[in-house]
C-alpha positions as CSV (number, residue, x, y, z in Angstrom):
1,M,-23.4,51.2,-43.3
2,K,-27.1,51.3,-45.2
3,V,-29.6,53.5,-44.4
4,R,-33.7,53.1,-44.6
5,L,-36.7,55.2,-43.6
6,N,-38.6,53.1,-41.6
7,T,-42.6,53.6,-40.2
8,E,-42.2,52.5,-36.7
9,S,-41.7,55.5,-34.4
10,N,-38.4,54.9,-33.3
11,S,-35.1,53.7,-35.5
12,R,-33.5,50.2,-35.5
13,F,-29.9,49.3,-35.3
14,S,-28.2,46.5,-36.3
15,C,-24.7,44.8,-36.7
16,V,-23.9,41.7,-39.6
17,I,-20.8,40.1,-38.6
18,S,-19.6,36.9,-40.6
19,K,-17.3,34.0,-39.3
20,K,-14.0,35.5,-41.3
21,V,-14.0,37.9,-38.7
22,S,-14.1,35.2,-35.4
23,S,-14.8,31.6,-36.0
24,S,-16.0,32.1,-31.7
25,A,-20.1,33.2,-31.6
26,V,-18.2,34.8,-28.2
27,I,-16.5,37.4,-30.4
28,R,-19.0,38.3,-32.7
29,N,-21.7,38.6,-29.9
30,R,-18.9,40.4,-28.1
31,I,-18.4,43.2,-31.1
32,K,-22.1,43.1,-31.7
33,R,-23.1,43.8,-28.7
34,Y,-20.8,46.8,-27.6
35,M,-21.4,48.2,-32.0
36,H,-25.3,48.7,-30.3
37,E,-23.9,49.7,-26.9
38,V,-22.2,52.5,-29.1
39,A,-24.9,53.3,-31.3
40,R,-27.7,53.3,-28.6
41,P,-27.4,57.1,-27.5
42,Y,-26.9,58.7,-30.8
43,L,-30.4,56.8,-32.2
44,L,-32.1,58.6,-29.9
45,Q,-30.7,61.7,-30.9
46,T,-31.8,60.7,-34.8
47,N,-34.4,62.9,-36.6
48,N,-36.6,60.6,-38.3
49,S,-36.7,56.9,-37.9
50,Y,-34.7,54.8,-39.2
51,D,-33.8,51.2,-39.9
52,I,-29.6,50.9,-39.9
53,L,-27.3,48.1,-41.0
54,V,-23.8,47.5,-40.5
55,I,-21.9,45.0,-42.1
56,L,-18.9,44.4,-39.9
57,T,-15.7,43.3,-42.3
58,P,-12.5,40.6,-40.6
59,Q,-10.8,43.4,-40.0
60,V,-12.8,45.2,-37.1
61,K,-11.6,42.8,-35.3
62,N,-8.2,44.1,-34.7
63,E,-9.7,47.3,-34.1
64,E,-9.6,49.7,-30.6
65,K,-13.1,50.0,-29.2
66,E,-12.3,53.2,-29.1
67,T,-12.7,53.2,-33.2
68,Y,-15.8,51.9,-32.8
69,E,-17.4,54.8,-31.7
70,K,-15.3,57.2,-33.6
71,E,-16.9,54.9,-36.7
72,I,-20.0,54.9,-35.7
73,K,-20.2,58.6,-34.7
74,L,-18.7,59.8,-38.2
75,S,-20.6,57.8,-40.4
76,F,-24.0,59.1,-38.3
77,N,-22.7,62.7,-39.5
78,K,-22.1,62.2,-42.5
79,L,-25.6,60.3,-43.5
80,N,-27.1,63.5,-42.1
81,L,-28.4,61.0,-39.4
82,L,-28.4,63.8,-36.3
């Protein structure tokens, strides 16, 4: 996860997922949509405006959805974004 302050009025979130995770765009987009859904409530709680970039590795394909939420929350707390 990479984080940078921005000059916008709100925080922005983006996921990067390579074809190594899955050659199917449908699966990659499904994972991205779920990551955005999980991050949305935490973005509203951030102290300042940030640009947040999450780079997903091939092992993310085998994880359960609950793990995504736990990892996002842990990352936001670890980086003191909340």
